[in-house]
Biopython code that builds the backbone (N, CA, C, O; Angstrom):
import numpy as np
from Bio.PDB.StructureBuilder import StructureBuilder

atoms = [
    (1, "MET", "N", (0.948, -0.893, -0.010)),
    (1, "MET", "CA", (0.058, 0.198, -0.024)),
    (1, "MET", "C", (0.510, 1.119, -0.289)),
    (1, "MET", "O", (0.027, 1.920, -1.089)),
    (2, "ILE", "N", (1.971, 1.303, 0.549)),
    (2, "ILE", "CA", (2.415, 2.221, 0.824)),
    (2, "ILE", "C", (3.502, 2.731, -0.200)),
    (2, "ILE", "O", (3.930, 3.824, 0.170)),
    (3, "TYR", "N", (4.147, 2.240, -1.496)),
    (3, "TYR", "CA", (4.768, 1.562, -1.819)),
    (3, "TYR", "C", (3.580, 2.542, -3.450)),
    (3, "TYR", "O", (3.940, 3.502, -4.131)),
    (4, "LEU", "N", (2.493, 1.914, -3.515)),
    (4, "LEU", "CA", (1.800, 2.700, -4.525)),
    (4, "LEU", "C", (1.093, 4.362, -3.826)),
    (4, "LEU", "O", (0.573, 5.329, -4.383)),
    (5, "ALA", "N", (1.297, 4.155, -2.894)),
    (5, "ALA", "CA", (0.755, 5.818, -3.033)),
    (5, "ALA", "C", (2.447, 6.739, -3.025)),
    (5, "ALA", "O", (2.646, 7.803, -3.611)),
    (6, "VAL", "N", (3.177, 6.194, -2.442)),
    (6, "VAL", "CA", (4.238, 7.084, -2.687)),
    (6, "VAL", "C", (4.780, 7.369, -4.516)),
    (6, "VAL", "O", (5.426, 8.330, -4.933)),
    (7, "ALA", "N", (4.226, 6.120, -5.355)),
    (7, "ALA", "CA", (4.138, 5.813, -6.506)),
    (7, "ALA", "C", (3.244, 6.723, -7.265)),
    (7, "ALA", "O", (3.410, 7.037, -8.444)),
    (8, "LEU", "N", (2.260, 7.129, -6.471)),
    (8, "LEU", "CA", (1.246, 8.286, -7.478)),
    (8, "LEU", "C", (1.092, 9.034, -6.788)),
    (8, "LEU", "O", (0.185, 9.750, -7.211)),
    (9, "ALA", "N", (1.725, 9.628, -5.161)),
    (9, "ALA", "CA", (2.321, 11.045, -5.073)),
    (9, "ALA", "C", (3.544, 11.348, -5.699)),
    (9, "ALA", "O", (4.053, 12.468, -5.659)),
    (10, "GLY", "N", (4.097, 10.236, -6.358)),
    (10, "GLY", "CA", (5.476, 11.090, -7.477)),
    (10, "GLY", "C", (5.207, 11.412, -8.302)),
    (10, "GLY", "O", (5.850, 12.275, -8.900)),
    (11, "ALA", "N", (4.251, 10.944, -8.698)),
    (11, "ALA", "CA", (3.698, 10.765, -9.943)),
    (11, "ALA", "C", (2.897, 12.428, -10.233)),
    (11, "ALA", "O", (2.799, 13.288, -11.108)),
    (12, "LEU", "N", (2.486, 12.152, -8.938)),
    (12, "LEU", "CA", (1.754, 14.117, -8.601)),
    (12, "LEU", "C", (2.398, 14.656, -8.864)),
    (12, "LEU", "O", (2.436, 15.203, -9.966)),
    (13, "GLY", "N", (3.348, 14.781, -7.843)),
    (13, "GLY", "CA", (4.828, 15.684, -7.885)),
    (13, "GLY", "C", (5.567, 16.152, -8.883)),
    (13, "GLY", "O", (6.118, 17.249, -8.975)),
    (14, "ALA", "N", (5.545, 15.081, -9.776)),
    (14, "ALA", "CA", (5.988, 15.189, -11.059)),
    (14, "ALA", "C", (5.904, 16.382, -12.184)),
    (14, "ALA", "O", (6.717, 17.229, -12.552)),
    (15, "VAL", "N", (4.419, 16.036, -12.605)),
    (15, "VAL", "CA", (3.224, 16.575, -13.322)),
    (15, "VAL", "C", (3.865, 18.378, -12.436)),
    (15, "VAL", "O", (4.420, 19.151, -13.216)),
    (16, "CYS", "N", (3.751, 18.759, -11.218)),
    (16, "CYS", "CA", (3.402, 19.663, -10.587)),
    (16, "CYS", "C", (4.485, 20.843, -10.381)),
    (16, "CYS", "O", (4.047, 21.881, -9.884)),
    (17, "ARG", "N", (5.793, 20.791, -10.697)),
    (17, "ARG", "CA", (7.199, 20.366, -10.739)),
    (17, "ARG", "C", (6.726, 20.918, -12.000)),
    (17, "ARG", "O", (6.567, 22.121, -12.211)),
    (18, "PHE", "N", (6.521, 20.033, -12.779)),
    (18, "PHE", "CA", (6.048, 20.686, -14.861)),
    (18, "PHE", "C", (5.744, 21.893, -15.351)),
    (18, "PHE", "O", (6.122, 22.476, -16.367)),
    (19, "LEU", "N", (4.805, 22.271, -14.252)),
    (19, "LEU", "CA", (3.690, 22.958, -14.386)),
    (19, "LEU", "C", (4.236, 24.553, -13.772)),
    (19, "LEU", "O", (4.231, 25.688, -14.248)),
    (20, "MET", "N", (4.556, 24.127, -12.853)),
    (20, "MET", "CA", (5.358, 25.285, -11.819)),
    (20, "MET", "C", (6.728, 25.340, -12.767)),
    (20, "MET", "O", (6.752, 26.020, -13.792)),
    (21, "ASP", "N", (7.432, 24.851, -12.487)),
    (21, "ASP", "CA", (8.412, 25.511, -13.462)),
    (21, "ASP", "C", (8.378, 25.937, -15.194)),
    (21, "ASP", "O", (9.228, 26.337, -15.990)),
    (22, "THR", "N", (7.358, 25.709, -15.246)),
    (22, "THR", "CA", (7.652, 26.010, -17.456)),
    (22, "THR", "C", (5.958, 27.602, -16.484)),
    (22, "THR", "O", (5.293, 28.163, -17.355)),
    (23, "LEU", "N", (5.772, 27.811, -15.699)),
    (23, "LEU", "CA", (4.982, 28.545, -15.369)),
    (23, "LEU", "C", (5.258, 29.607, -14.659)),
    (23, "LEU", "O", (4.604, 30.650, -14.673)),
    (24, "VAL", "N", (6.462, 29.333, -13.861)),
    (24, "VAL", "CA", (7.470, 30.405, -13.657)),
    (24, "VAL", "C", (8.317, 30.538, -14.973)),
    (24, "VAL", "O", (8.537, 31.663, -15.423)),
    (25, "ARG", "N", (8.637, 29.788, -15.392)),
    (25, "ARG", "CA", (9.832, 30.404, -17.000)),
    (25, "ARG", "C", (9.199, 31.210, -17.616)),
    (25, "ARG", "O", (9.772, 32.244, -17.959)),
    (26, "SER", "N", (8.030, 31.033, -17.903)),
    (26, "SER", "CA", (7.037, 32.056, -19.332)),
    (26, "SER", "C", (6.407, 33.181, -18.230)),
    (26, "SER", "O", (5.515, 33.762, -18.849)),
    (27, "GLN", "N", (6.498, 33.745, -16.822)),
    (27, "GLN", "CA", (6.657, 34.615, -16.406)),
    (27, "GLN", "C", (8.333, 35.951, -16.704)),
    (27, "GLN", "O", (8.500, 37.167, -16.786)),
    (28, "ASN", "N", (9.022, 34.928, -16.750)),
    (28, "ASN", "CA", (10.619, 35.336, -16.309)),
    (28, "ASN", "C", (11.575, 35.027, -17.709)),
    (28, "ASN", "O", (11.864, 33.831, -17.761)),
    (29, "GLU", "N", (11.930, 35.535, -18.438)),
    (29, "GLU", "CA", (12.960, 35.381, -19.463)),
    (29, "GLU", "C", (14.249, 36.013, -18.593)),
    (29, "GLU", "O", (14.539, 37.197, -18.764)),
    (30, "SER", "N", (14.866, 35.342, -17.833)),
    (30, "SER", "CA", (16.107, 35.328, -17.267)),
    (30, "SER", "C", (16.750, 34.448, -17.410)),
    (30, "SER", "O", (16.123, 33.414, -17.641)),
    (31, "TYR", "N", (18.204, 34.334, -17.366)),
    (31, "TYR", "CA", (19.099, 33.415, -17.342)),
    (31, "TYR", "C", (19.131, 32.850, -16.300)),
    (31, "TYR", "O", (19.227, 31.627, -16.203)),
    (32, "PHE", "N", (19.069, 33.512, -15.498)),
    (32, "PHE", "CA", (19.098, 32.593, -13.788)),
    (32, "PHE", "C", (17.009, 31.835, -13.579)),
    (32, "PHE", "O", (15.831, 32.156, -13.736)),
    (33, "PRO", "N", (18.014, 30.594, -13.091)),
    (33, "PRO", "CA", (16.868, 29.227, -13.152)),
    (33, "PRO", "C", (15.766, 29.350, -12.686)),
    (33, "PRO", "O", (15.108, 28.323, -12.859)),
    (34, "TRP", "N", (15.035, 30.420, -11.972)),
    (34, "TRP", "CA", (13.695, 30.470, -11.875)),
    (34, "TRP", "C", (12.904, 29.275, -11.604)),
    (34, "TRP", "O", (12.737, 28.665, -10.548)),
    (35, "GLY", "N", (12.446, 29.068, -12.791)),
    (35, "GLY", "CA", (11.151, 27.849, -11.919)),
    (35, "GLY", "C", (12.058, 27.168, -10.919)),
    (35, "GLY", "O", (11.976, 27.394, -9.711)),
    (36, "THR", "N", (13.243, 26.019, -11.654)),
    (36, "THR", "CA", (14.057, 25.103, -10.128)),
    (36, "THR", "C", (13.677, 26.564, -9.014)),
    (36, "THR", "O", (12.616, 27.110, -8.710)),
    (37, "PHE", "N", (14.344, 26.679, -8.841)),
    (37, "PHE", "CA", (14.533, 28.139, -7.575)),
    (37, "PHE", "C", (13.106, 27.940, -7.428)),
    (37, "PHE", "O", (12.893, 27.474, -6.308)),
    (38, "VAL", "N", (12.132, 28.084, -8.034)),
    (38, "VAL", "CA", (10.233, 29.013, -6.439)),
    (38, "VAL", "C", (9.885, 27.269, -6.100)),
    (38, "VAL", "O", (9.413, 26.811, -5.060)),
    (39, "VAL", "N", (10.415, 26.296, -7.723)),
    (39, "VAL", "CA", (9.900, 25.008, -7.240)),
    (39, "VAL", "C", (10.651, 24.334, -5.688)),
    (39, "VAL", "O", (9.954, 23.877, -4.781)),
    (40, "ASN", "N", (12.337, 24.401, -5.633)),
    (40, "ASN", "CA", (12.650, 24.042, -3.968)),
    (40, "ASN", "C", (12.190, 24.460, -3.123)),
    (40, "ASN", "O", (11.950, 23.844, -2.084)),
    (41, "ILE", "N", (11.856, 26.030, -3.419)),
    (41, "ILE", "CA", (11.754, 26.827, -2.116)),
    (41, "ILE", "C", (10.464, 26.520, -1.453)),
    (41, "ILE", "O", (10.203, 26.508, -0.250)),
    (42, "SER", "N", (9.485, 26.201, -2.783)),
    (42, "SER", "CA", (8.173, 25.681, -2.251)),
    (42, "SER", "C", (8.113, 24.312, -2.007)),
    (42, "SER", "O", (7.085, 23.816, -1.545)),
    (43, "GLY", "N", (8.966, 23.733, -2.231)),
    (43, "GLY", "CA", (8.712, 22.585, -1.312)),
    (43, "GLY", "C", (9.626, 22.519, -0.136)),
    (43, "GLY", "O", (9.540, 21.379, 0.322)),
    (44, "SER", "N", (10.331, 23.125, 0.443)),
    (44, "SER", "CA", (10.994, 23.048, 1.388)),
    (44, "SER", "C", (9.660, 24.293, 2.329)),
    (44, "SER", "O", (9.495, 24.585, 3.513)),
    (45, "PHE", "N", (9.235, 24.546, 1.533)),
    (45, "PHE", "CA", (8.272, 25.460, 3.221)),
    (45, "PHE", "C", (7.020, 24.238, 3.548)),
    (45, "PHE", "O", (6.462, 24.046, 4.628)),
    (46, "ALA", "N", (6.797, 23.502, 2.238)),
    (46, "ALA", "CA", (5.693, 22.464, 2.250)),
    (46, "ALA", "C", (6.373, 21.682, 3.281)),
    (46, "ALA", "O", (6.002, 21.695, 4.455)),
    (47, "LEU", "N", (7.328, 21.025, 2.869)),
    (47, "LEU", "CA", (7.994, 20.035, 3.749)),
    (47, "LEU", "C", (8.342, 20.312, 5.301)),
    (47, "LEU", "O", (8.478, 19.440, 6.159)),
    (48, "GLY", "N", (8.436, 21.448, 5.450)),
    (48, "GLY", "CA", (8.645, 22.143, 6.837)),
    (48, "GLY", "C", (6.990, 21.453, 7.701)),
    (48, "GLY", "O", (6.594, 20.758, 8.636)),
    (49, "ILE", "N", (6.538, 22.280, 6.539)),
    (49, "ILE", "CA", (4.127, 22.018, 6.967)),
    (49, "ILE", "C", (4.490, 20.557, 7.051)),
    (49, "ILE", "O", (4.360, 20.172, 8.213)),
    (50, "ILE", "N", (4.899, 19.607, 6.237)),
    (50, "ILE", "CA", (4.635, 18.523, 6.770)),
    (50, "ILE", "C", (5.259, 17.329, 8.322)),
    (50, "ILE", "O", (5.033, 16.439, 9.142)),
    (51, "ALA", "N", (6.148, 18.312, 7.727)),
    (51, "ALA", "CA", (7.210, 17.768, 9.499)),
    (51, "ALA", "C", (6.411, 18.167, 10.533)),
    (51, "ALA", "O", (6.518, 17.579, 11.609)),
    (52, "ALA", "N", (5.713, 18.966, 10.415)),
    (52, "ALA", "CA", (5.209, 19.599, 11.543)),
    (52, "ALA", "C", (4.009, 19.043, 12.090)),
    (52, "ALA", "O", (3.718, 18.604, 13.203)),
    (53, "LEU", "N", (3.489, 19.157, 11.183)),
    (53, "LEU", "CA", (1.862, 18.385, 11.017)),
    (53, "LEU", "C", (2.142, 16.502, 12.226)),
    (53, "LEU", "O", (1.559, 16.067, 13.218)),
    (54, "ALA", "N", (3.595, 15.850, 11.153)),
    (54, "ALA", "CA", (3.165, 14.931, 11.323)),
    (54, "ALA", "C", (4.154, 14.875, 12.763)),
    (54, "ALA", "O", (4.169, 13.687, 13.086)),
    (55, "LEU", "N", (4.971, 15.668, 13.741)),
    (55, "LEU", "CA", (4.850, 15.439, 14.179)),
    (55, "LEU", "C", (4.161, 16.156, 16.115)),
    (55, "LEU", "O", (4.614, 16.014, 17.251)),
    (56, "ARG", "N", (3.397, 16.611, 15.767)),
    (56, "ARG", "CA", (2.001, 17.672, 16.444)),
    (56, "ARG", "C", (0.567, 16.852, 16.042)),
    (56, "ARG", "O", (-0.572, 17.262, 16.263)),
    (57, "PHE", "N", (0.902, 15.741, 15.473)),
    (57, "PHE", "CA", (-0.578, 14.930, 15.007)),
    (57, "PHE", "C", (-0.759, 13.782, 14.650)),
    (57, "PHE", "O", (-0.214, 13.574, 13.566)),
    (58, "ASP", "N", (-1.292, 12.896, 15.071)),
    (58, "ASP", "CA", (-0.674, 11.716, 14.937)),
    (58, "ASP", "C", (-1.483, 11.319, 13.003)),
    (58, "ASP", "O", (-2.591, 11.030, 12.551)),
    (59, "ILE", "N", (-0.616, 11.465, 12.665)),
    (59, "ILE", "CA", (-1.018, 11.627, 11.169)),
    (59, "ILE", "C", (-0.160, 9.953, 10.529)),
    (59, "ILE", "O", (0.953, 9.434, 10.448)),
    (60, "PRO", "N", (-1.678, 9.672, 10.193)),
    (60, "PRO", "CA", (-0.699, 8.184, 9.311)),
    (60, "PRO", "C", (0.686, 8.607, 8.613)),
    (60, "PRO", "O", (1.180, 9.565, 8.020)),
    (61, "GLU", "N", (0.994, 7.386, 9.020)),
    (61, "GLU", "CA", (2.484, 7.420, 8.269)),
    (61, "GLU", "C", (2.906, 7.227, 6.659)),
    (61, "GLU", "O", (3.968, 7.596, 6.157)),
    (62, "VAL", "N", (1.903, 6.615, 6.044)),
    (62, "VAL", "CA", (1.377, 6.189, 5.162)),
    (62, "VAL", "C", (1.048, 7.922, 4.376)),
    (62, "VAL", "O", (1.300, 8.183, 3.199)),
    (63, "PHE", "N", (0.692, 8.505, 4.977)),
    (63, "PHE", "CA", (0.975, 9.935, 4.395)),
    (63, "PHE", "C", (1.603, 10.481, 4.014)),
    (63, "PHE", "O", (2.062, 10.720, 2.898)),
    (64, "THR", "N", (1.811, 11.030, 5.799)),
    (64, "THR", "CA", (3.401, 11.804, 5.307)),
    (64, "THR", "C", (4.403, 11.126, 4.779)),
    (64, "THR", "O", (5.174, 11.910, 4.226)),
    (65, "ILE", "N", (4.770, 9.947, 4.692)),
    (65, "ILE", "CA", (6.239, 9.326, 3.503)),
    (65, "ILE", "C", (5.107, 9.811, 2.252)),
    (65, "ILE", "O", (5.629, 10.420, 1.319)),
    (66, "ALA", "N", (3.551, 9.577, 2.166)),
    (66, "ALA", "CA", (4.085, 9.714, 0.416)),
    (66, "ALA", "C", (4.090, 11.400, 0.227)),
    (66, "ALA", "O", (4.882, 12.056, -0.450)),
    (67, "ALA", "N", (2.899, 11.914, 1.078)),
    (67, "ALA", "CA", (3.508, 13.667, 0.544)),
    (67, "ALA", "C", (4.942, 14.129, 0.503)),
    (67, "ALA", "O", (5.471, 14.711, -0.443)),
    (68, "SER", "N", (5.571, 13.758, 1.778)),
    (68, "SER", "CA", (7.477, 14.009, 1.545)),
    (68, "SER", "C", (7.982, 13.437, 0.577)),
    (68, "SER", "O", (8.178, 13.943, -0.528)),
    (69, "THR", "N", (8.322, 11.938, 1.040)),
    (69, "THR", "CA", (9.362, 11.122, -0.334)),
    (69, "THR", "C", (8.477, 11.296, -1.772)),
    (69, "THR", "O", (8.697, 11.676, -2.922)),
    (70, "GLY", "N", (7.519, 10.859, -1.103)),
    (70, "GLY", "CA", (6.599, 10.494, -2.990)),
    (70, "GLY", "C", (6.643, 12.569, -3.517)),
    (70, "GLY", "O", (7.656, 13.227, -3.753)),
    (71, "PHE", "N", (5.244, 13.033, -3.536)),
    (71, "PHE", "CA", (4.921, 14.067, -3.240)),
    (71, "PHE", "C", (6.506, 14.964, -3.866)),
    (71, "PHE", "O", (7.188, 14.952, -4.891)),
    (72, "LEU", "N", (6.513, 15.733, -2.419)),
    (72, "LEU", "CA", (8.216, 16.892, -3.350)),
    (72, "LEU", "C", (8.911, 15.940, -3.372)),
    (72, "LEU", "O", (9.768, 16.323, -4.169)),
    (73, "GLY", "N", (9.180, 15.001, -3.099)),
    (73, "GLY", "CA", (10.558, 13.671, -3.605)),
    (73, "GLY", "C", (10.680, 14.349, -4.986)),
    (73, "GLY", "O", (11.650, 15.039, -5.300)),
    (74, "ALA", "N", (9.538, 14.081, -5.854)),
    (74, "ALA", "CA", (9.351, 14.336, -7.267)),
    (74, "ALA", "C", (8.723, 16.087, -7.591)),
    (74, "ALA", "O", (8.516, 16.618, -8.682)),
    (75, "TYR", "N", (8.552, 16.629, -6.268)),
    (75, "TYR", "CA", (8.620, 18.187, -6.576)),
    (75, "TYR", "C", (9.216, 18.611, -7.146)),
    (75, "TYR", "O", (9.132, 18.892, -8.341)),
    (76, "THR", "N", (10.303, 18.830, -6.108)),
    (76, "THR", "CA", (11.895, 19.227, -5.586)),
    (76, "THR", "C", (12.750, 18.401, -6.414)),
    (76, "THR", "O", (12.371, 17.321, -6.868)),
    (77, "THR", "N", (14.086, 18.974, -6.649)),
    (77, "THR", "CA", (14.643, 18.533, -8.282)),
    (77, "THR", "C", (16.519, 19.050, -7.643)),
    (77, "THR", "O", (17.087, 20.090, -7.979)),
    (78, "PHE", "N", (17.191, 17.810, -6.560)),
    (78, "PHE", "CA", (18.315, 18.225, -6.013)),
    (78, "PHE", "C", (19.313, 18.297, -7.161)),
    (78, "PHE", "O", (20.415, 18.841, -7.097)),
    (79, "SER", "N", (18.719, 17.595, -8.366)),
    (79, "SER", "CA", (19.711, 16.943, -9.405)),
    (79, "SER", "C", (19.841, 18.466, -10.791)),
    (79, "SER", "O", (20.800, 19.059, -11.285)),
    (80, "GLY", "N", (18.489, 18.561, -10.945)),
    (80, "GLY", "CA", (18.136, 20.143, -12.208)),
    (80, "GLY", "C", (18.742, 20.408, -11.325)),
    (80, "GLY", "O", (19.811, 19.924, -11.696)),
    (81, "TRP", "N", (19.046, 21.042, -9.866)),
    (81, "TRP", "CA", (20.002, 22.528, -9.270)),
    (81, "TRP", "C", (21.103, 22.489, -9.712)),
    (81, "TRP", "O", (21.652, 23.492, -10.168)),
    (82, "MET", "N", (21.852, 20.901, -9.653)),
    (82, "MET", "CA", (23.050, 20.616, -9.845)),
    (82, "MET", "C", (23.304, 21.239, -11.399)),
    (82, "MET", "O", (23.775, 22.342, -11.677)),
    (83, "VAL", "N", (22.983, 20.505, -12.037)),
    (83, "VAL", "CA", (23.170, 20.515, -13.490)),
    (83, "VAL", "C", (22.254, 21.858, -14.144)),
    (83, "VAL", "O", (22.600, 22.227, -15.267)),
    (84, "GLN", "N", (21.399, 22.403, -13.647)),
    (84, "GLN", "CA", (21.343, 24.360, -13.694)),
    (84, "GLN", "C", (22.923, 24.955, -13.073)),
    (84, "GLN", "O", (23.668, 25.525, -13.869)),
    (85, "THR", "N", (23.327, 24.784, -11.699)),
    (85, "THR", "CA", (24.235, 25.161, -11.734)),
    (85, "THR", "C", (25.262, 24.931, -12.471)),
    (85, "THR", "O", (25.325, 25.863, -13.273)),
    (86, "ILE", "N", (26.116, 24.190, -12.645)),
    (86, "ILE", "CA", (27.024, 23.533, -13.602)),
    (86, "ILE", "C", (26.997, 24.354, -14.467)),
    (86, "ILE", "O", (27.746, 25.317, -14.304)),
    (87, "GLU", "N", (25.978, 24.306, -15.958)),
    (87, "GLU", "CA", (25.297, 24.561, -16.920)),
    (87, "GLU", "C", (25.714, 26.593, -16.936)),
    (87, "GLU", "O", (26.204, 27.104, -17.943)),
    (88, "LEU", "N", (25.421, 27.359, -15.766)),
    (88, "LEU", "CA", (25.977, 28.339, -14.755)),
    (88, "LEU", "C", (27.534, 28.919, -15.353)),
    (88, "LEU", "O", (28.089, 29.657, -16.168)),
    (89, "ILE", "N", (27.759, 27.758, -14.031)),
    (89, "ILE", "CA", (29.247, 27.767, -14.136)),
    (89, "ILE", "C", (30.196, 27.982, -15.355)),
    (89, "ILE", "O", (31.232, 28.648, -15.380)),
    (90, "GLU", "N", (29.498, 27.130, -16.558)),
    (90, "GLU", "CA", (30.398, 26.209, -17.836)),
    (90, "GLU", "C", (29.930, 27.451, -18.862)),
    (90, "GLU", "O", (30.486, 27.324, -19.954)),
    (91, "SER", "N", (29.196, 28.423, -18.799)),
    (91, "SER", "CA", (28.771, 29.708, -19.455)),
    (91, "SER", "C", (29.078, 30.848, -18.819)),
    (91, "SER", "O", (28.418, 31.872, -18.997)),
    (92, "GLY", "N", (30.729, 30.746, -17.532)),
    (92, "GLY", "CA", (30.996, 32.052, -16.820)),
    (92, "GLY", "C", (29.835, 32.456, -16.469)),
    (92, "GLY", "O", (29.631, 33.466, -17.142)),
    (93, "ALA", "N", (28.855, 32.237, -15.733)),
    (93, "ALA", "CA", (28.017, 33.008, -15.075)),
    (93, "ALA", "C", (28.032, 32.602, -14.081)),
    (93, "ALA", "O", (27.203, 31.844, -13.579)),
    (94, "TRP", "N", (29.267, 33.166, -13.475)),
    (94, "TRP", "CA", (29.493, 32.875, -11.971)),
    (94, "TRP", "C", (28.872, 33.201, -10.768)),
    (94, "TRP", "O", (28.770, 32.731, -9.635)),
    (95, "ASN", "N", (28.363, 34.504, -11.623)),
    (95, "ASN", "CA", (27.742, 35.258, -10.129)),
    (95, "ASN", "C", (26.141, 35.101, -10.395)),
    (95, "ASN", "O", (25.121, 35.571, -9.891)),
    (96, "TYR", "N", (26.446, 34.207, -11.436)),
    (96, "TYR", "CA", (23.986, 33.557, -10.852)),
    (96, "TYR", "C", (24.534, 32.288, -9.955)),
    (96, "TYR", "O", (24.264, 32.210, -8.757)),
    (97, "ALA", "N", (25.777, 30.744, -11.029)),
    (97, "ALA", "CA", (25.738, 30.279, -10.389)),
    (97, "ALA", "C", (25.627, 29.957, -9.037)),
    (97, "ALA", "O", (24.929, 29.102, -8.491)),
    (98, "LEU", "N", (27.034, 31.396, -8.216)),
    (98, "LEU", "CA", (26.714, 31.619, -7.070)),
    (98, "LEU", "C", (25.437, 31.930, -6.093)),
    (98, "LEU", "O", (24.709, 31.339, -5.295)),
    (99, "HIS", "N", (25.564, 32.807, -6.477)),
    (99, "HIS", "CA", (23.715, 32.866, -6.070)),
    (99, "HIS", "C", (23.065, 31.941, -6.308)),
    (99, "HIS", "O", (22.538, 31.500, -5.287)),
    (100, "ASN", "N", (22.774, 31.276, -7.394)),
    (100, "ASN", "CA", (21.773, 30.267, -7.313)),
    (100, "ASN", "C", (21.650, 29.024, -6.006)),
    (100, "ASN", "O", (20.682, 28.654, -5.343)),
    (101, "VAL", "N", (23.281, 28.554, -6.005)),
    (101, "VAL", "CA", (23.812, 27.842, -5.059)),
    (101, "VAL", "C", (23.470, 28.103, -3.135)),
    (101, "VAL", "O", (22.983, 27.260, -2.381)),
    (102, "PHE", "N", (23.949, 29.625, -2.743)),
    (102, "PHE", "CA", (23.811, 29.713, -1.675)),
    (102, "PHE", "C", (22.300, 30.355, -1.400)),
    (102, "PHE", "O", (21.856, 30.510, -0.263)),
    (103, "SER", "N", (21.453, 30.767, -2.825)),
    (103, "SER", "CA", (20.385, 31.409, -2.047)),
    (103, "SER", "C", (19.287, 30.407, -2.225)),
    (103, "SER", "O", (18.151, 30.685, -1.843)),
    (104, "SER", "N", (19.606, 29.080, -2.871)),
    (104, "SER", "CA", (19.217, 28.392, -2.879)),
    (104, "SER", "C", (18.642, 27.262, -1.030)),
    (104, "SER", "O", (17.604, 26.773, -0.584)),
    (105, "VAL", "N", (20.110, 27.380, -0.592)),
    (105, "VAL", "CA", (20.143, 26.510, 0.377)),
    (105, "VAL", "C", (20.145, 27.582, 1.643)),
    (105, "VAL", "O", (19.654, 27.051, 2.639)),
    (106, "VAL", "N", (20.531, 28.834, 1.850)),
    (106, "VAL", "CA", (20.413, 29.620, 3.132)),
    (106, "VAL", "C", (18.254, 29.394, 2.899)),
    (106, "VAL", "O", (17.584, 28.874, 3.791)),
    (107, "LEU", "N", (17.675, 29.875, 1.679)),
    (107, "LEU", "CA", (16.236, 30.069, 1.624)),
    (107, "LEU", "C", (15.920, 28.372, 1.650)),
    (107, "LEU", "O", (15.885, 27.843, 2.760)),
    (108, "GLY", "N", (15.802, 27.932, 1.018)),
    (108, "GLY", "CA", (15.305, 26.207, 1.708)),
    (108, "GLY", "C", (15.362, 26.056, 2.887)),
    (108, "GLY", "O", (14.316, 25.583, 3.330)),
    (109, "ILE", "N", (16.595, 26.361, 4.086)),
    (109, "ILE", "CA", (16.288, 26.056, 5.781)),
    (109, "ILE", "C", (15.118, 26.727, 5.796)),
    (109, "ILE", "O", (13.998, 26.291, 6.060)),
    (110, "LEU", "N", (15.504, 27.986, 5.448)),
    (110, "LEU", "CA", (14.481, 29.006, 6.065)),
    (110, "LEU", "C", (12.590, 29.377, 5.723)),
    (110, "LEU", "O", (11.624, 29.675, 6.426)),
    (111, "ALA", "N", (12.803, 29.171, 4.449)),
    (111, "ALA", "CA", (11.451, 27.730, 4.231)),
    (111, "ALA", "C", (10.772, 26.658, 4.963)),
    (111, "ALA", "O", (9.571, 26.739, 5.218)),
    (112, "ALA", "N", (11.628, 25.468, 5.375)),
    (112, "ALA", "CA", (11.446, 24.841, 5.626)),
    (112, "ALA", "C", (11.026, 25.346, 7.190)),
    (112, "ALA", "O", (9.955, 25.013, 7.699)),
    (113, "ALA", "N", (11.961, 26.143, 7.835)),
    (113, "ALA", "CA", (11.711, 26.637, 8.716)),
    (113, "ALA", "C", (10.704, 27.601, 9.296)),
    (113, "ALA", "O", (10.347, 27.700, 10.470)),
    (114, "GLY", "N", (10.262, 28.392, 8.086)),
    (114, "GLY", "CA", (9.234, 28.897, 8.139)),
    (114, "GLY", "C", (8.070, 27.890, 8.247)),
    (114, "GLY", "O", (7.467, 27.912, 9.319)),
    (115, "GLY", "N", (7.625, 26.946, 7.242)),
    (115, "GLY", "CA", (6.633, 26.375, 7.290)),
    (115, "GLY", "C", (6.009, 24.965, 8.828)),
    (115, "GLY", "O", (4.929, 24.505, 9.199)),
    (116, "PHE", "N", (7.369, 24.817, 9.200)),
    (116, "PHE", "CA", (7.396, 24.410, 9.883)),
    (116, "PHE", "C", (7.191, 25.522, 11.738)),
    (116, "PHE", "O", (6.922, 25.162, 12.884)),
    (117, "ALA", "N", (7.403, 26.460, 11.307)),
    (117, "ALA", "CA", (6.721, 27.405, 12.580)),
    (117, "ALA", "C", (5.544, 27.943, 12.343)),
    (117, "ALA", "O", (4.806, 28.160, 13.304)),
    (118, "LEU", "N", (5.046, 28.333, 10.766)),
    (118, "LEU", "CA", (3.649, 28.578, 10.564)),
    (118, "LEU", "C", (2.617, 27.380, 11.587)),
    (118, "LEU", "O", (1.736, 27.629, 12.410)),
    (119, "ILE", "N", (3.282, 25.795, 11.021)),
    (119, "ILE", "CA", (2.240, 25.273, 11.945)),
    (119, "ILE", "C", (2.478, 24.903, 12.798)),
    (119, "ILE", "O", (2.124, 23.754, 13.063)),
    (120, "ALA", "N", (3.296, 25.750, 13.816)),
    (120, "ALA", "CA", (3.692, 25.367, 15.359)),
    (120, "ALA", "C", (2.493, 26.775, 15.907)),
    (120, "ALA", "O", (1.712, 26.671, 16.853)),
    (121, "TRP", "N", (2.621, 27.759, 15.197)),
    (121, "TRP", "CA", (2.226, 28.825, 15.461)),
    (121, "TRP", "C", (0.468, 28.514, 15.575)),
    (121, "TRP", "O", (-0.257, 28.708, 16.550)),
    (122, "ALA", "N", (0.159, 28.054, 14.426)),
    (122, "ALA", "CA", (-0.839, 28.123, 13.943)),
    (122, "ALA", "C", (-1.900, 26.603, 15.268)),
    (122, "ALA", "O", (-2.940, 26.460, 15.911)),
    (123, "THR", "N", (-1.144, 26.183, 15.056)),
    (123, "THR", "CA", (-1.165, 24.495, 16.452)),
    (123, "THR", "C", (-1.452, 25.124, 17.963)),
    (123, "THR", "O", (-2.265, 24.696, 18.782)),
    (124, "SER", "N", (-0.236, 26.666, 18.154)),
    (124, "SER", "CA", (-0.390, 26.937, 19.543)),
    (124, "SER", "C", (-1.393, 27.357, 19.785)),
    (124, "SER", "O", (-1.678, 27.643, 20.948)),
]
sb = StructureBuilder()
sb.init_structure("model")
sb.init_model(0)
sb.init_chain("A")
sb.init_seg("    ")
for serial, (resi, resn, name, xyz) in enumerate(atoms, 1):
    if name == "N":
        sb.init_residue(resn, " ", resi, " ")
    sb.init_atom(name, np.array(xyz, "f"), 0.0, 1.0, " ", f" {name:<3s}", serial, name[0])
structure = sb.get_structure()
């Protein structure tokens, strides 16, 4: 059962990543990979929410695993982020590459903490 839940959630997450990336890129013609950036930061925020909900409430494990590993695992993209960073470096856009690495890591951590804090605040 849990394998099916992860697979279905992963399929949905992959489609959502494609749609979000496409939407963001269509609104911004920048050299910077904003689509991947938005996907990864919003996924970090969502993971913070899921983690806080799982700790705060008695949520079935199948839901938390399907939502985090399945949906968010397919929605976010570490490998895409790395490839885009390498492409920026190879094209000589070191400033964009460094911005991509540091802002993604710092804002990803802050987004996850923000999602976690939001649930802690909302349920206190």
